[in-house]
Each structure stands twice: as structure tokens, then as C-alpha cells.
C-alpha positions, 0 to 999 in steps of 0.5 A: 130704085136699088135691087131688092133683097129677101133679106132686108139688106142692100147689095153690100150686105148692110141693112138699108135705112128706111125713108122718114123712119119708114113712111110715105109712098112706097111700092111692095117689092115682096109678099110674105104672107103676113107681111109685106116689104116696102120700098120707098122712093129714096131706097129705104124699105121695111116690113109691115104686116099685114092680114094673110087675105088683105088683097094686097100685091107685089107691085101695089103702090101704097102709103104707109104711116105707122103700121098702117098700110093703105093702097093705092088705086091700080093701074093694072091688075093681073089674076089667074084662077087656081085650084085654091081660088083666084091668085093675084099675079101682080099690080101696076104691070105693062108686060107679061113674059110667059116663060115655056120650055122643052122640058117641062113642056107647056100644058095645051092652051096655057100660052093662049090663057095667059095671053088672052089674061094679059091683053084683056088687063091691058098688058102686052104679052111676050114668050120666053123659050128657056132651055134653048140647049136641049135637044128639040128646042129648035123645033119647038122655037120654029113652031111657036114662032109660027103661031105666035110671031106675029102676036107678041114678042118671042126671046129664045133664051138659055139661062144656063148659058146666056144665051139670047139674053141681049134681045130679052134686056134690051126689051125690058130696059124699055122701062117695063114692069112686067112678070115671069109666069109659067109652070114650075121647073121651066126656069123662071128663077135661072132667068132672074138669076141670069138678068139680075145675078146679086138677087141669087134665088134658089133654083130646083132640078126637075122631078125625074119621075115626070119631068115637072119641075119642083117649086123653088120661089115660095113668095112673089118678089119685085126685082129692079133690073141693072139696065132698066125694067122691073120683073116679078118673080112669081111661084110656079104652077101647073095651069093658067086659068081665066078669071071674069074672061068673057066669050066676047074678050076672047074672040077679040085677045085670042092669039092668031085671030088678029088679022081677021079684025072685029069688023070682018065679021058679020056681026060685031059679037061674033064668038067665031063659032057658027055665026053666018059670015065668021071671018075666023071660020072663013080663014080656017076654011081657007087654011090661014088658021089651022083646024088645031089653033081653031080647036084650042079657041073652041076649047077654051071658049067652051070653058069661057061660056061655062063660067059666064052661064055659072055667073049668071046663075050666081047672079039670079040666085 
């Protein structure tokens, strides 16, 4: 597939012809609110109007017949909870890149929630530490590697200088389709610009008042990288809320608990809280899992249990 520009033109600046007058099977490469842009297998594309709450998302495979857009079954979908409700991040992904930076610092538990959501959805998470030219970045990378190094690939990079991109590009070129998620200001658009310069996404500066970023990406877009792989650029946010994650899924997918294994706990449905014979609690006692990591897990577990209880109440009603 060719690289996609939001203005509907190709790399040469000319408007691309559509396949079969814009008919047939394709993939949604941009969601514009009341319309989506569909890229067809031959490289042609067109915009198709949709209802604002149609449920379509970037990455969806669709068929187009006239003005009728039909979504094909999804292999995977990634959702997160936001203040305004449940947000679909993307469809038919196989990896999720969680982007963090020394400034603005990630909120507590954000990486863990994103990792759990990705794993529960059947995606492989990976961690990108941007702005590695800033003071304190080396210490941040070391801390994150100690916590997440055995859970997922970690790529320290600097979009401003190009440092560290070789390994990230090599990873993505294995045919992955992924998305970058992270709070506003960590440099997701700068990363996309570095990986795919011709798309020229707008980049914003941090707010001097609170070191938080300004939103520069307002629509989700799918881009094909020159050396292989595809990435969805998503609008920034301030937290990653979990959607329909059970306590069992959290216990299975929480990063850092992998070495315990479900079979190591006395009970198969162990929530790693107060159950006798819990392997995770034993590792905490031995110092193999830090008390801080365990407290983070318990905080998220409390949220998940409260959500499960709320869902049960709604079911009873």
C-alpha cells in the first residue's frame, strides 16, 4: 500500500484515482467524524460519508458499494475508556506502542493499563521512550527496563535527533500493524514524522504552565511505513481506562507477573490479593516483585472489581 495523506492526494501531490470508481474491498485509513477515507488494494481511495456514531474505526476492513459502507469482521479491536465514554483506538491491530517521555511524565498505572488492554485484546505491547535527549531520560529508561524489560520490547528514541530508530523500524517492518498511544505531548506525531516524513503531521509544544502537551492530532489516521509495517496515529489523552477487563484477565496480563504463571498459584482463579498459596504474594515477600508494583496492581484490581460489580448490578436491573 502507498502512504496516505489526509488531503486525499498521493506523494506526488496529485489526487489518486480510485479502484473501480471507488468500489470493492478496502481499509479505513482515516476517520473524519462524518466521513471515512477508504484505501483500496490498488492504491486508489475515496471518502465515504457515515453517521457520526457508526462504530467504524481506522483499520477496519470494509466493502464499498456506491455510498454503502459495510464493515467486515474484525480480527482484533482495542478499546479504552475516556471521560466521554468508550473509545475505539483501532481495528485489526497486532501490536500496540505505548509512548512515554520524561516530560510530560506518564500518570501512575497508565503503562500497566495499556499493556493489560493490549494483551486481553490479543495484541503484543511494546514501549517507546521518546525525548531521550532530555535530562533524566537515561534514568527513566533504566527504571522502565527494570520493570517492563521482560514483558515487552522497549525502544529508547529521540524523534528530534533520530536516535534509536533503527531497532524500532526493524521491529515494525516485520509486517506489524500497530498504533501509538500516549498522553498528549509525548511526541507521537513527531515519531510518525520521523518514521514516515512525507506525511508531515503537525507537532505541538508543551504547555509551560503544567508541562502537558497540546492536542495536535485530532483524527486517527493509518500510515504505511517505507520499510514495512503500518501505524495508526491517534489523538492524545490523559489516561487509559480499561473496558470490560475482568479481575482474572488483569491477574493474567499484568506486566511483571509473567514469571509466576497461573499454575503456580494454589487456585486457578487467584486474584493475587489474599488467597492462600498465591505465587505473586510469595514473590512480593521474597522481594522478587517490589511492593510498589504490587500496590499498583492492587489499585487497578480495585477499579476492575468495582467495574465488574457495577456491570452485575446493571445486569440485575
